[in-house]
mmCIF file of the N, C-alpha and C atoms, coordinates in Angstrom:
data_MODEL
# 
_entry.id   MODEL 
# 
loop_
_atom_site.group_PDB 
_atom_site.id 
_atom_site.type_symbol 
_atom_site.label_atom_id 
_atom_site.label_alt_id 
_atom_site.label_comp_id 
_atom_site.label_asym_id 
_atom_site.label_entity_id 
_atom_site.label_seq_id 
_atom_site.pdbx_PDB_ins_code 
_atom_site.Cartn_x 
_atom_site.Cartn_y 
_atom_site.Cartn_z 
_atom_site.occupancy 
_atom_site.B_iso_or_equiv 
_atom_site.pdbx_formal_charge 
_atom_site.auth_seq_id 
_atom_site.auth_comp_id 
_atom_site.auth_asym_id 
_atom_site.auth_atom_id 
_atom_site.pdbx_PDB_model_num 
ATOM 1   N N  . MET A 1 1  ? 0.854   -1.182 0.000  1.00 0.00 ? 1  MET A N  1 
ATOM 2   C CA . MET A 1 1  ? 0.000   0.000  0.000  1.00 0.00 ? 1  MET A CA 1 
ATOM 3   C C  . MET A 1 1  ? 0.898   1.243  0.000  1.00 0.00 ? 1  MET A C  1 
ATOM 4   N N  . GLU A 1 2  ? 0.487   2.247  -0.748 1.00 0.00 ? 2  GLU A N  1 
ATOM 5   C CA . GLU A 1 2  ? 1.288   3.456  -0.874 1.00 0.00 ? 2  GLU A CA 1 
ATOM 6   C C  . GLU A 1 2  ? 1.213   4.319  0.383  1.00 0.00 ? 2  GLU A C  1 
ATOM 7   N N  . ILE A 1 3  ? 2.323   4.974  0.684  1.00 0.00 ? 3  ILE A N  1 
ATOM 8   C CA . ILE A 1 3  ? 2.417   5.808  1.878  1.00 0.00 ? 3  ILE A CA 1 
ATOM 9   C C  . ILE A 1 3  ? 1.386   6.936  1.847  1.00 0.00 ? 3  ILE A C  1 
ATOM 10  N N  . SER A 1 4  ? 1.165   7.532  0.685  1.00 0.00 ? 4  SER A N  1 
ATOM 11  C CA . SER A 1 4  ? 0.201   8.632  0.598  1.00 0.00 ? 4  SER A CA 1 
ATOM 12  C C  . SER A 1 4  ? -1.204  8.163  0.954  1.00 0.00 ? 4  SER A C  1 
ATOM 13  N N  . THR A 1 5  ? -1.556  6.948  0.552  1.00 0.00 ? 5  THR A N  1 
ATOM 14  C CA . THR A 1 5  ? -2.873  6.381  0.886  1.00 0.00 ? 5  THR A CA 1 
ATOM 15  C C  . THR A 1 5  ? -2.976  6.131  2.385  1.00 0.00 ? 5  THR A C  1 
ATOM 16  N N  . ILE A 1 6  ? -1.916  5.583  2.963  1.00 0.00 ? 6  ILE A N  1 
ATOM 17  C CA . ILE A 1 6  ? -1.909  5.311  4.400  1.00 0.00 ? 6  ILE A CA 1 
ATOM 18  C C  . ILE A 1 6  ? -2.066  6.619  5.176  1.00 0.00 ? 6  ILE A C  1 
ATOM 19  N N  . LYS A 1 7  ? -1.297  7.640  4.792  1.00 0.00 ? 7  LYS A N  1 
ATOM 20  C CA . LYS A 1 7  ? -1.372  8.933  5.478  1.00 0.00 ? 7  LYS A CA 1 
ATOM 21  C C  . LYS A 1 7  ? -2.767  9.539  5.373  1.00 0.00 ? 7  LYS A C  1 
ATOM 22  N N  . GLU A 1 8  ? -3.372  9.436  4.213  1.00 0.00 ? 8  GLU A N  1 
ATOM 23  C CA . GLU A 1 8  ? -4.717  9.987  4.031  1.00 0.00 ? 8  GLU A CA 1 
ATOM 24  C C  . GLU A 1 8  ? -5.728  9.268  4.920  1.00 0.00 ? 8  GLU A C  1 
ATOM 25  N N  . ARG A 1 9  ? -5.640  7.951  4.972  1.00 0.00 ? 9  ARG A N  1 
ATOM 26  C CA . ARG A 1 9  ? -6.581  7.179  5.791  1.00 0.00 ? 9  ARG A CA 1 
ATOM 27  C C  . ARG A 1 9  ? -6.362  7.435  7.280  1.00 0.00 ? 9  ARG A C  1 
ATOM 28  N N  . ILE A 1 10 ? -5.096  7.563  7.703  1.00 0.00 ? 10 ILE A N  1 
ATOM 29  C CA . ILE A 1 10 ? -4.815  7.876  9.111  1.00 0.00 ? 10 ILE A CA 1 
ATOM 30  C C  . ILE A 1 10 ? -5.309  9.280  9.438  1.00 0.00 ? 10 ILE A C  1 
ATOM 31  N N  . SER A 1 11 ? -5.105  10.218 8.534  1.00 0.00 ? 11 SER A N  1 
ATOM 32  C CA . SER A 1 11 ? -5.595  11.576 8.737  1.00 0.00 ? 11 SER A CA 1 
ATOM 33  C C  . SER A 1 11 ? -7.113  11.591 8.911  1.00 0.00 ? 11 SER A C  1 
ATOM 34  N N  . ASN A 1 12 ? -7.815  10.793 8.122  1.00 0.00 ? 12 ASN A N  1 
ATOM 35  C CA . ASN A 1 12 ? -9.270  10.691 8.258  1.00 0.00 ? 12 ASN A CA 1 
ATOM 36  C C  . ASN A 1 12 ? -9.661  10.130 9.615  1.00 0.00 ? 12 ASN A C  1 
ATOM 37  N N  . VAL A 1 13 ? -8.896  9.158  10.114 1.00 0.00 ? 13 VAL A N  1 
ATOM 38  C CA . VAL A 1 13 ? -9.155  8.596  11.449 1.00 0.00 ? 13 VAL A CA 1 
ATOM 39  C C  . VAL A 1 13 ? -8.966  9.685  12.506 1.00 0.00 ? 13 VAL A C  1 
ATOM 40  N N  . LEU A 1 14 ? -7.867  10.415 12.420 1.00 0.00 ? 14 LEU A N  1 
ATOM 41  C CA . LEU A 1 14 ? -7.613  11.486 13.396 1.00 0.00 ? 14 LEU A CA 1 
ATOM 42  C C  . LEU A 1 14 ? -8.734  12.515 13.380 1.00 0.00 ? 14 LEU A C  1 
ATOM 43  N N  . THR A 1 15 ? -9.140  12.915 12.182 1.00 0.00 ? 15 THR A N  1 
ATOM 44  C CA . THR A 1 15 ? -10.205 13.907 12.051 1.00 0.00 ? 15 THR A CA 1 
ATOM 45  C C  . THR A 1 15 ? -11.509 13.407 12.661 1.00 0.00 ? 15 THR A C  1 
ATOM 46  N N  . SER A 1 16 ? -11.835 12.139 12.444 1.00 0.00 ? 16 SER A N  1 
ATOM 47  C CA . SER A 1 16 ? -13.103 11.620 12.969 1.00 0.00 ? 16 SER A CA 1 
ATOM 48  C C  . SER A 1 16 ? -13.073 11.465 14.490 1.00 0.00 ? 16 SER A C  1 
ATOM 49  N N  . ILE A 1 17 ? -11.958 11.047 15.055 1.00 0.00 ? 17 ILE A N  1 
ATOM 50  C CA . ILE A 1 17 ? -11.865 10.859 16.509 1.00 0.00 ? 17 ILE A CA 1 
ATOM 51  C C  . ILE A 1 17 ? -11.753 12.206 17.223 1.00 0.00 ? 17 ILE A C  1 
ATOM 52  N N  . LEU A 1 18 ? -10.898 13.077 16.719 1.00 0.00 ? 18 LEU A N  1 
ATOM 53  C CA . LEU A 1 18 ? -10.640 14.358 17.380 1.00 0.00 ? 18 LEU A CA 1 
ATOM 54  C C  . LEU A 1 18 ? -11.673 15.428 17.033 1.00 0.00 ? 18 LEU A C  1 
ATOM 55  N N  . GLU A 1 19 ? -12.477 15.149 16.006 1.00 0.00 ? 19 GLU A N  1 
ATOM 56  C CA . GLU A 1 19 ? -13.547 16.040 15.552 1.00 0.00 ? 19 GLU A CA 1 
ATOM 57  C C  . GLU A 1 19 ? -13.029 17.404 15.100 1.00 0.00 ? 19 GLU A C  1 
ATOM 58  N N  . HIS A 1 20 ? -11.824 17.417 14.532 1.00 0.00 ? 20 HIS A N  1 
ATOM 59  C CA . HIS A 1 20 ? -11.280 18.620 13.906 1.00 0.00 ? 20 HIS A CA 1 
ATOM 60  C C  . HIS A 1 20 ? -10.126 18.202 12.997 1.00 0.00 ? 20 HIS A C  1 
ATOM 61  N N  . SER A 1 21 ? -9.740  19.107 12.122 1.00 0.00 ? 21 SER A N  1 
ATOM 62  C CA . SER A 1 21 ? -8.612  18.836 11.230 1.00 0.00 ? 21 SER A CA 1 
ATOM 63  C C  . SER A 1 21 ? -7.577  19.951 11.337 1.00 0.00 ? 21 SER A C  1 
ATOM 64  N N  . ASN A 1 22 ? -7.419  20.476 12.553 1.00 0.00 ? 22 ASN A N  1 
ATOM 65  C CA . ASN A 1 22 ? -6.482  21.568 12.805 1.00 0.00 ? 22 ASN A CA 1 
ATOM 66  C C  . ASN A 1 22 ? -5.064  21.044 13.028 1.00 0.00 ? 22 ASN A C  1 
ATOM 67  N N  . PHE A 1 23 ? -4.580  20.248 12.095 1.00 0.00 ? 23 PHE A N  1 
ATOM 68  C CA . PHE A 1 23 ? -3.224  19.722 12.171 1.00 0.00 ? 23 PHE A CA 1 
ATOM 69  C C  . PHE A 1 23 ? -2.737  19.477 10.755 1.00 0.00 ? 23 PHE A C  1 
ATOM 70  N N  . GLU A 1 24 ? -1.434  19.501 10.593 1.00 0.00 ? 24 GLU A N  1 
ATOM 71  C CA . GLU A 1 24 ? -0.829  19.208 9.299  1.00 0.00 ? 24 GLU A CA 1 
ATOM 72  C C  . GLU A 1 24 ? -0.181  17.834 9.399  1.00 0.00 ? 24 GLU A C  1 
ATOM 73  N N  . MET A 1 25 ? -0.597  16.942 8.538  1.00 0.00 ? 25 MET A N  1 
ATOM 74  C CA . MET A 1 25 ? -0.079  15.583 8.553  1.00 0.00 ? 25 MET A CA 1 
ATOM 75  C C  . MET A 1 25 ? 1.342   15.573 8.001  1.00 0.00 ? 25 MET A C  1 
ATOM 76  N N  . HIS A 1 26 ? 2.318   15.210 8.834  1.00 0.00 ? 26 HIS A N  1 
ATOM 77  C CA . HIS A 1 26 ? 3.710   15.082 8.406  1.00 0.00 ? 26 HIS A CA 1 
ATOM 78  C C  . HIS A 1 26 ? 4.409   14.048 9.283  1.00 0.00 ? 26 HIS A C  1 
ATOM 79  N N  . ASP A 1 27 ? 5.555   13.583 8.848  1.00 0.00 ? 27 ASP A N  1 
ATOM 80  C CA . ASP A 1 27 ? 6.241   12.483 9.524  1.00 0.00 ? 27 ASP A CA 1 
ATOM 81  C C  . ASP A 1 27 ? 6.641   12.800 10.956 1.00 0.00 ? 27 ASP A C  1 
ATOM 82  N N  . GLU A 1 28 ? 6.908   14.042 11.272 1.00 0.00 ? 28 GLU A N  1 
ATOM 83  C CA . GLU A 1 28 ? 7.352   14.421 12.621 1.00 0.00 ? 28 GLU A CA 1 
ATOM 84  C C  . GLU A 1 28 ? 6.199   14.725 13.572 1.00 0.00 ? 28 GLU A C  1 
ATOM 85  N N  . LEU A 1 29 ? 4.960   14.612 13.105 1.00 0.00 ? 29 LEU A N  1 
ATOM 86  C CA . LEU A 1 29 ? 3.789   14.907 13.924 1.00 0.00 ? 29 LEU A CA 1 
ATOM 87  C C  . LEU A 1 29 ? 3.714   13.961 15.120 1.00 0.00 ? 29 LEU A C  1 
ATOM 88  N N  . THR A 1 30 ? 3.453   14.516 16.310 1.00 0.00 ? 30 THR A N  1 
ATOM 89  C CA . THR A 1 30 ? 3.256   13.711 17.513 1.00 0.00 ? 30 THR A CA 1 
ATOM 90  C C  . THR A 1 30 ? 1.944   14.131 18.179 1.00 0.00 ? 30 THR A C  1 
ATOM 91  N N  . ALA A 1 31 ? 1.508   13.350 19.133 1.00 0.00 ? 31 ALA A N  1 
ATOM 92  C CA . ALA A 1 31 ? 0.248   13.629 19.823 1.00 0.00 ? 31 ALA A CA 1 
ATOM 93  C C  . ALA A 1 31 ? 0.265   15.008 20.484 1.00 0.00 ? 31 ALA A C  1 
ATOM 94  N N  . LYS A 1 32 ? 1.400   15.406 21.020 1.00 0.00 ? 32 LYS A N  1 
ATOM 95  C CA . LYS A 1 32 ? 1.456   16.702 21.709 1.00 0.00 ? 32 LYS A CA 1 
ATOM 96  C C  . LYS A 1 32 ? 1.285   17.882 20.755 1.00 0.00 ? 32 LYS A C  1 
ATOM 97  N N  . ASP A 1 33 ? 1.429   17.640 19.458 1.00 0.00 ? 33 ASP A N  1 
ATOM 98  C CA . ASP A 1 33 ? 1.265   18.694 18.454 1.00 0.00 ? 33 ASP A CA 1 
ATOM 99  C C  . ASP A 1 33 ? -0.191  18.924 18.059 1.00 0.00 ? 33 ASP A C  1 
ATOM 100 N N  . VAL A 1 34 ? -1.096  18.052 18.504 1.00 0.00 ? 34 VAL A N  1 
ATOM 101 C CA . VAL A 1 34 ? -2.486  18.091 18.037 1.00 0.00 ? 34 VAL A CA 1 
ATOM 102 C C  . VAL A 1 34 ? -3.429  18.324 19.220 1.00 0.00 ? 34 VAL A C  1 
ATOM 103 N N  . ASP A 1 35 ? -4.227  19.386 19.125 1.00 0.00 ? 35 ASP A N  1 
ATOM 104 C CA . ASP A 1 35 ? -5.205  19.691 20.174 1.00 0.00 ? 35 ASP A CA 1 
ATOM 105 C C  . ASP A 1 35 ? -6.170  18.529 20.367 1.00 0.00 ? 35 ASP A C  1 
ATOM 106 N N  . GLY A 1 36 ? -6.375  18.139 21.618 1.00 0.00 ? 36 GLY A N  1 
ATOM 107 C CA . GLY A 1 36 ? -7.349  17.106 21.943 1.00 0.00 ? 36 GLY A CA 1 
ATOM 108 C C  . GLY A 1 36 ? -6.827  15.688 21.871 1.00 0.00 ? 36 GLY A C  1 
ATOM 109 N N  . TRP A 1 37 ? -5.578  15.510 21.467 1.00 0.00 ? 37 TRP A N  1 
ATOM 110 C CA . TRP A 1 37 ? -5.012  14.160 21.371 1.00 0.00 ? 37 TRP A CA 1 
ATOM 111 C C  . TRP A 1 37 ? -4.411  13.816 22.725 1.00 0.00 ? 37 TRP A C  1 
ATOM 112 N N  . ASP A 1 38 ? -5.240  13.220 23.582 1.00 0.00 ? 38 ASP A N  1 
ATOM 113 C CA . ASP A 1 38 ? -4.805  12.820 24.914 1.00 0.00 ? 38 ASP A CA 1 
ATOM 114 C C  . ASP A 1 38 ? -4.759  11.300 24.999 1.00 0.00 ? 38 ASP A C  1 
ATOM 115 N N  . SER A 1 39 ? -4.569  10.763 26.189 1.00 0.00 ? 39 SER A N  1 
ATOM 116 C CA . SER A 1 39 ? -4.404  9.314  26.332 1.00 0.00 ? 39 SER A CA 1 
ATOM 117 C C  . SER A 1 39 ? -5.662  8.542  25.926 1.00 0.00 ? 39 SER A C  1 
ATOM 118 N N  . LEU A 1 40 ? -6.833  9.065  26.233 1.00 0.00 ? 40 LEU A N  1 
ATOM 119 C CA . LEU A 1 40 ? -8.072  8.381  25.859 1.00 0.00 ? 40 LEU A CA 1 
ATOM 120 C C  . LEU A 1 40 ? -8.268  8.406  24.343 1.00 0.00 ? 40 LEU A C  1 
ATOM 121 N N  . SER A 1 41 ? -8.100  9.568  23.746 1.00 0.00 ? 41 SER A N  1 
ATOM 122 C CA . SER A 1 41 ? -8.266  9.638  22.295 1.00 0.00 ? 41 SER A CA 1 
ATOM 123 C C  . SER A 1 41 ? -7.177  8.829  21.592 1.00 0.00 ? 41 SER A C  1 
ATOM 124 N N  . HIS A 1 42 ? -6.003  8.727  22.210 1.00 0.00 ? 42 HIS A N  1 
ATOM 125 C CA . HIS A 1 42 ? -4.923  7.921  21.629 1.00 0.00 ? 42 HIS A CA 1 
ATOM 126 C C  . HIS A 1 42 ? -5.360  6.461  21.489 1.00 0.00 ? 42 HIS A C  1 
ATOM 127 N N  . MET A 1 43 ? -5.962  5.922  22.526 1.00 0.00 ? 43 MET A N  1 
ATOM 128 C CA . MET A 1 43 ? -6.445  4.534  22.480 1.00 0.00 ? 43 MET A CA 1 
ATOM 129 C C  . MET A 1 43 ? -7.521  4.377  21.401 1.00 0.00 ? 43 MET A C  1 
ATOM 130 N N  . MET A 1 44 ? -8.395  5.360  21.291 1.00 0.00 ? 44 MET A N  1 
ATOM 131 C CA . MET A 1 44 ? -9.444  5.314  20.272 1.00 0.00 ? 44 MET A CA 1 
ATOM 132 C C  . MET A 1 44 ? -8.848  5.383  18.872 1.00 0.00 ? 44 MET A C  1 
ATOM 133 N N  . ILE A 1 45 ? -7.824  6.212  18.693 1.00 0.00 ? 45 ILE A N  1 
ATOM 134 C CA . ILE A 1 45 ? -7.165  6.358  17.389 1.00 0.00 ? 45 ILE A CA 1 
ATOM 135 C C  . ILE A 1 45 ? -6.489  5.049  16.996 1.00 0.00 ? 45 ILE A C  1 
ATOM 136 N N  . ILE A 1 46 ? -5.751  4.444  17.906 1.00 0.00 ? 46 ILE A N  1 
ATOM 137 C CA . ILE A 1 46 ? -5.055  3.190  17.611 1.00 0.00 ? 46 ILE A CA 1 
ATOM 138 C C  . ILE A 1 46 ? -6.059  2.098  17.248 1.00 0.00 ? 46 ILE A C  1 
ATOM 139 N N  . THR A 1 47 ? -7.131  1.983  18.008 1.00 0.00 ? 47 THR A N  1 
ATOM 140 C CA . THR A 1 47 ? -8.165  0.984  17.735 1.00 0.00 ? 47 THR A CA 1 
ATOM 141 C C  . THR A 1 47 ? -8.791  1.207  16.366 1.00 0.00 ? 47 THR A C  1 
ATOM 142 N N  . LYS A 1 48 ? -9.098  2.460  16.047 1.00 0.00 ? 48 LYS A N  1 
ATOM 143 C CA . LYS A 1 48 ? -9.717  2.789  14.761 1.00 0.00 ? 48 LYS A CA 1 
ATOM 144 C C  . LYS A 1 48 ? -8.755  2.519  13.604 1.00 0.00 ? 48 LYS A C  1 
ATOM 145 N N  . ILE A 1 49 ? -7.458  2.790  13.787 1.00 0.00 ? 49 ILE A N  1 
ATOM 146 C CA . ILE A 1 49 ? -6.475  2.493  12.745 1.00 0.00 ? 49 ILE A CA 1 
ATOM 147 C C  . ILE A 1 49 ? -6.395  0.986  12.514 1.00 0.00 ? 49 ILE A C  1 
ATOM 148 N N  . GLU A 1 50 ? -6.420  0.206  13.590 1.00 0.00 ? 50 GLU A N  1 
ATOM 149 C CA . GLU A 1 50 ? -6.419  -1.254 13.447 1.00 0.00 ? 50 GLU A CA 1 
ATOM 150 C C  . GLU A 1 50 ? -7.625  -1.714 12.638 1.00 0.00 ? 50 GLU A C  1 
ATOM 151 N N  . GLU A 1 51 ? -8.788  -1.159 12.944 1.00 0.00 ? 51 GLU A N  1 
ATOM 152 C CA . GLU A 1 51 ? -10.004 -1.516 12.204 1.00 0.00 ? 51 GLU A CA 1 
ATOM 153 C C  . GLU A 1 51 ? -9.919  -1.071 10.748 1.00 0.00 ? 51 GLU A C  1 
ATOM 154 N N  . GLU A 1 52 ? -9.454  0.142  10.534 1.00 0.00 ? 52 GLU A N  1 
ATOM 155 C CA . GLU A 1 52 ? -9.373  0.726  9.192  1.00 0.00 ? 52 GLU A CA 1 
ATOM 156 C C  . GLU A 1 52 ? -8.499  -0.110 8.257  1.00 0.00 ? 52 GLU A C  1 
ATOM 157 N N  . PHE A 1 53 ? -7.392  -0.621 8.777  1.00 0.00 ? 53 PHE A N  1 
ATOM 158 C CA . PHE A 1 53 ? -6.438  -1.353 7.941  1.00 0.00 ? 53 PHE A CA 1 
ATOM 159 C C  . PHE A 1 53 ? -6.520  -2.870 8.121  1.00 0.00 ? 53 PHE A C  1 
ATOM 160 N N  . GLY A 1 54 ? -7.370  -3.343 9.030  1.00 0.00 ? 54 GLY A N  1 
ATOM 161 C CA . GLY A 1 54 ? -7.496  -4.777 9.257  1.00 0.00 ? 54 GLY A CA 1 
ATOM 162 C C  . GLY A 1 54 ? -6.218  -5.391 9.819  1.00 0.00 ? 54 GLY A C  1 
ATOM 163 N N  . ILE A 1 55 ? -5.582  -4.660 10.737 1.00 0.00 ? 55 ILE A N  1 
ATOM 164 C CA . ILE A 1 55 ? -4.331  -5.124 11.335 1.00 0.00 ? 55 ILE A CA 1 
ATOM 165 C C  . ILE A 1 55 ? -4.436  -5.086 12.856 1.00 0.00 ? 55 ILE A C  1 
ATOM 166 N N  . ARG A 1 56 ? -3.453  -5.661 13.526 1.00 0.00 ? 56 ARG A N  1 
ATOM 167 C CA . ARG A 1 56 ? -3.366  -5.600 14.987 1.00 0.00 ? 56 ARG A CA 1 
ATOM 168 C C  . ARG A 1 56 ? -1.950  -5.185 15.358 1.00 0.00 ? 56 ARG A C  1 
ATOM 169 N N  . PHE A 1 57 ? -1.841  -4.265 16.294 1.00 0.00 ? 57 PHE A N  1 
ATOM 170 C CA . PHE A 1 57 ? -0.543  -3.838 16.793 1.00 0.00 ? 57 PHE A CA 1 
ATOM 171 C C  . PHE A 1 57 ? -0.213  -4.608 18.063 1.00 0.00 ? 57 PHE A C  1 
ATOM 172 N N  . LYS A 1 58 ? 1.062   -4.884 18.249 1.00 0.00 ? 58 LYS A N  1 
ATOM 173 C CA . LYS A 1 58 ? 1.539   -5.440 19.505 1.00 0.00 ? 58 LYS A CA 1 
ATOM 174 C C  . LYS A 1 58 ? 1.933   -4.262 20.390 1.00 0.00 ? 58 LYS A C  1 
ATOM 175 N N  . LEU A 1 59 ? 1.814   -4.447 21.703 1.00 0.00 ? 59 LEU A N  1 
ATOM 176 C CA . LEU A 1 59 ? 2.114   -3.376 22.642 1.00 0.00 ? 59 LEU A CA 1 
ATOM 177 C C  . LEU A 1 59 ? 3.548   -2.877 22.473 1.00 0.00 ? 59 LEU A C  1 
ATOM 178 N N  . ARG A 1 60 ? 4.483   -3.780 22.277 1.00 0.00 ? 60 ARG A N  1 
ATOM 179 C CA . ARG A 1 60 ? 5.884   -3.343 22.128 1.00 0.00 ? 60 ARG A CA 1 
ATOM 180 C C  . ARG A 1 60 ? 6.088   -2.521 20.856 1.00 0.00 ? 60 ARG A C  1 
ATOM 181 N N  . GLU A 1 61 ? 5.298   -2.799 19.812 1.00 0.00 ? 61 GLU A N  1 
ATOM 182 C CA . GLU A 1 61 ? 5.383   -1.988 18.589 1.00 0.00 ? 61 GLU A CA 1 
ATOM 183 C C  . GLU A 1 61 ? 4.901   -0.565 18.862 1.00 0.00 ? 61 GLU A C  1 
ATOM 184 N N  . LEU A 1 62 ? 3.804   -0.459 19.591 1.00 0.00 ? 62 LEU A N  1 
ATOM 185 C CA . LEU A 1 62 ? 3.245   0.857  19.908 1.00 0.00 ? 62 LEU A CA 1 
ATOM 186 C C  . LEU A 1 62 ? 4.179   1.653  20.809 1.00 0.00 ? 62 LEU A C  1 
ATOM 187 N N  . ASN A 1 63 ? 4.830   0.964  21.736 1.00 0.00 ? 63 ASN A N  1 
ATOM 188 C CA . ASN A 1 63 ? 5.749   1.646  22.653 1.00 0.00 ? 63 ASN A CA 1 
ATOM 189 C C  . ASN A 1 63 ? 6.969   2.220  21.938 1.00 0.00 ? 63 ASN A C  1 
ATOM 190 N N  . LYS A 1 64 ? 7.327   1.655  20.794 1.00 0.00 ? 64 LYS A N  1 
ATOM 191 C CA . LYS A 1 64 ? 8.489   2.119  20.044 1.00 0.00 ? 64 LYS A CA 1 
ATOM 192 C C  . LYS A 1 64 ? 8.183   3.316  19.148 1.00 0.00 ? 64 LYS A C  1 
ATOM 193 N N  . LEU A 1 65 ? 6.907   3.601  18.914 1.00 0.00 ? 65 LEU A N  1 
ATOM 194 C CA . LEU A 1 65 ? 6.535   4.682  18.000 1.00 0.00 ? 65 LEU A CA 1 
ATOM 195 C C  . LEU A 1 65 ? 6.936   6.042  18.566 1.00 0.00 ? 65 LEU A C  1 
ATOM 196 N N  . LYS A 1 66 ? 7.588   6.836  17.731 1.00 0.00 ? 66 LYS A N  1 
ATOM 197 C CA . LYS A 1 66 ? 8.035   8.163  18.146 1.00 0.00 ? 66 LYS A CA 1 
ATOM 198 C C  . LYS A 1 66 ? 7.235   9.285  17.490 1.00 0.00 ? 66 LYS A C  1 
ATOM 199 N N  . ASN A 1 67 ? 6.687   9.009  16.291 1.00 0.00 ? 67 ASN A N  1 
ATOM 200 C CA . ASN A 1 67 ? 5.980   10.056 15.550 1.00 0.00 ? 67 ASN A CA 1 
ATOM 201 C C  . ASN A 1 67 ? 5.120   9.415  14.457 1.00 0.00 ? 67 ASN A C  1 
ATOM 202 N N  . MET A 1 68 ? 4.480   10.257 13.676 1.00 0.00 ? 68 MET A N  1 
ATOM 203 C CA . MET A 1 68 ? 3.574   9.776  12.637 1.00 0.00 ? 68 MET A CA 1 
ATOM 204 C C  . MET A 1 68 ? 4.309   8.984  11.564 1.00 0.00 ? 68 MET A C  1 
ATOM 205 N N  . GLY A 1 69 ? 5.522   9.385  11.230 1.00 0.00 ? 69 GLY A N  1 
ATOM 206 C CA . GLY A 1 69 ? 6.296   8.648  10.235 1.00 0.00 ? 69 GLY A CA 1 
ATOM 207 C C  . GLY A 1 69 ? 6.519   7.202  10.652 1.00 0.00 ? 69 GLY A C  1 
ATOM 208 N N  . ALA A 1 70 ? 6.810   6.984  11.933 1.00 0.00 ? 70 ALA A N  1 
ATOM 209 C CA . ALA A 1 70 ? 7.003   5.627  12.448 1.00 0.00 ? 70 ALA A CA 1 
ATOM 210 C C  . ALA A 1 70 ? 5.700   4.841  12.398 1.00 0.00 ? 70 ALA A C  1 
ATOM 211 N N  . LEU A 1 71 ? 4.575   5.498  12.702 1.00 0.00 ? 71 LEU A N  1 
ATOM 212 C CA . LEU A 1 71 ? 3.278   4.827  12.642 1.00 0.00 ? 71 LEU A CA 1 
ATOM 213 C C  . LEU A 1 71 ? 2.939   4.433  11.206 1.00 0.00 ? 71 LEU A C  1 
ATOM 214 N N  . VAL A 1 72 ? 3.176   5.334  10.278 1.00 0.00 ? 72 VAL A N  1 
ATOM 215 C CA . VAL A 1 72 ? 2.898   5.043  8.860  1.00 0.00 ? 72 VAL A CA 1 
ATOM 216 C C  . VAL A 1 72 ? 3.741   3.863  8.396  1.00 0.00 ? 72 VAL A C  1 
ATOM 217 N N  . SER A 1 73 ? 5.009   3.835  8.763  1.00 0.00 ? 73 SER A N  1 
ATOM 218 C CA . SER A 1 73 ? 5.888   2.715  8.390  1.00 0.00 ? 73 SER A CA 1 
ATOM 219 C C  . SER A 1 73 ? 5.404   1.399  8.986  1.00 0.00 ? 73 SER A C  1 
ATOM 220 N N  . LEU A 1 74 ? 4.955   1.440  10.237 1.00 0.00 ? 74 LEU A N  1 
ATOM 221 C CA . LEU A 1 74 ? 4.450   0.238  10.892 1.00 0.00 ? 74 LEU A CA 1 
ATOM 222 C C  . LEU A 1 74 ? 3.186   -0.268 10.195 1.00 0.00 ? 74 LEU A C  1 
ATOM 223 N N  . VAL A 1 75 ? 2.275   0.640  9.887  1.00 0.00 ? 75 VAL A N  1 
ATOM 224 C CA . VAL A 1 75 ? 1.050   0.250  9.170  1.00 0.00 ? 75 VAL A CA 1 
ATOM 225 C C  . VAL A 1 75 ? 1.413   -0.343 7.816  1.00 0.00 ? 75 VAL A C  1 
ATOM 226 N N  . GLN A 1 76 ? 2.328   0.294  7.109  1.00 0.00 ? 76 GLN A N  1 
ATOM 227 C CA . GLN A 1 76 ? 2.726   -0.196 5.787  1.00 0.00 ? 76 GLN A CA 1 
ATOM 228 C C  . GLN A 1 76 ? 3.313   -1.610 5.881  1.00 0.00 ? 76 GLN A C  1 
ATOM 229 N N  . SER A 1 77 ? 4.068   -1.881 6.914  1.00 0.00 ? 77 SER A N  1 
ATOM 230 C CA . SER A 1 77 ? 4.673   -3.210 7.064  1.00 0.00 ? 77 SER A CA 1 
ATOM 231 C C  . SER A 1 77 ? 3.642   -4.286 7.376  1.00 0.00 ? 77 SER A C  1 
ATOM 232 N N  . LYS A 1 78 ? 2.496   -3.880 7.942  1.00 0.00 ? 78 LYS A N  1 
ATOM 233 C CA . LYS A 1 78 ? 1.469   -4.853 8.332  1.00 0.00 ? 78 LYS A CA 1 
ATOM 234 C C  . LYS A 1 78 ? 0.339   -4.973 7.308  1.00 0.00 ? 78 LYS A C  1 
ATOM 235 N N  . ALA A 1 79 ? 0.161   -3.937 6.487  1.00 0.00 ? 79 ALA A N  1 
ATOM 236 C CA . ALA A 1 79 ? -0.991  -3.928 5.564  1.00 0.00 ? 79 ALA A CA 1 
ATOM 237 C C  . ALA A 1 79 ? -0.702  -4.763 4.313  1.00 0.00 ? 79 ALA A C  1 
# 
């Protein structure tokens, strides 16, 4: 799956969970850069991404994620 498609689908997930699109999707994006992205919404985002792509993350994979670029790479490796 192409990275641009993955980024677009993840962006749609963020927009639907956070109920806004006041962020710019880029590889260095982190939760602290986005209004409303707290621990509860983080769990909802991860769950929705798993559903969206039909994949499952392992806890150790999630713990290693540093930014959006790492998440996109992880999704690409599993999709």
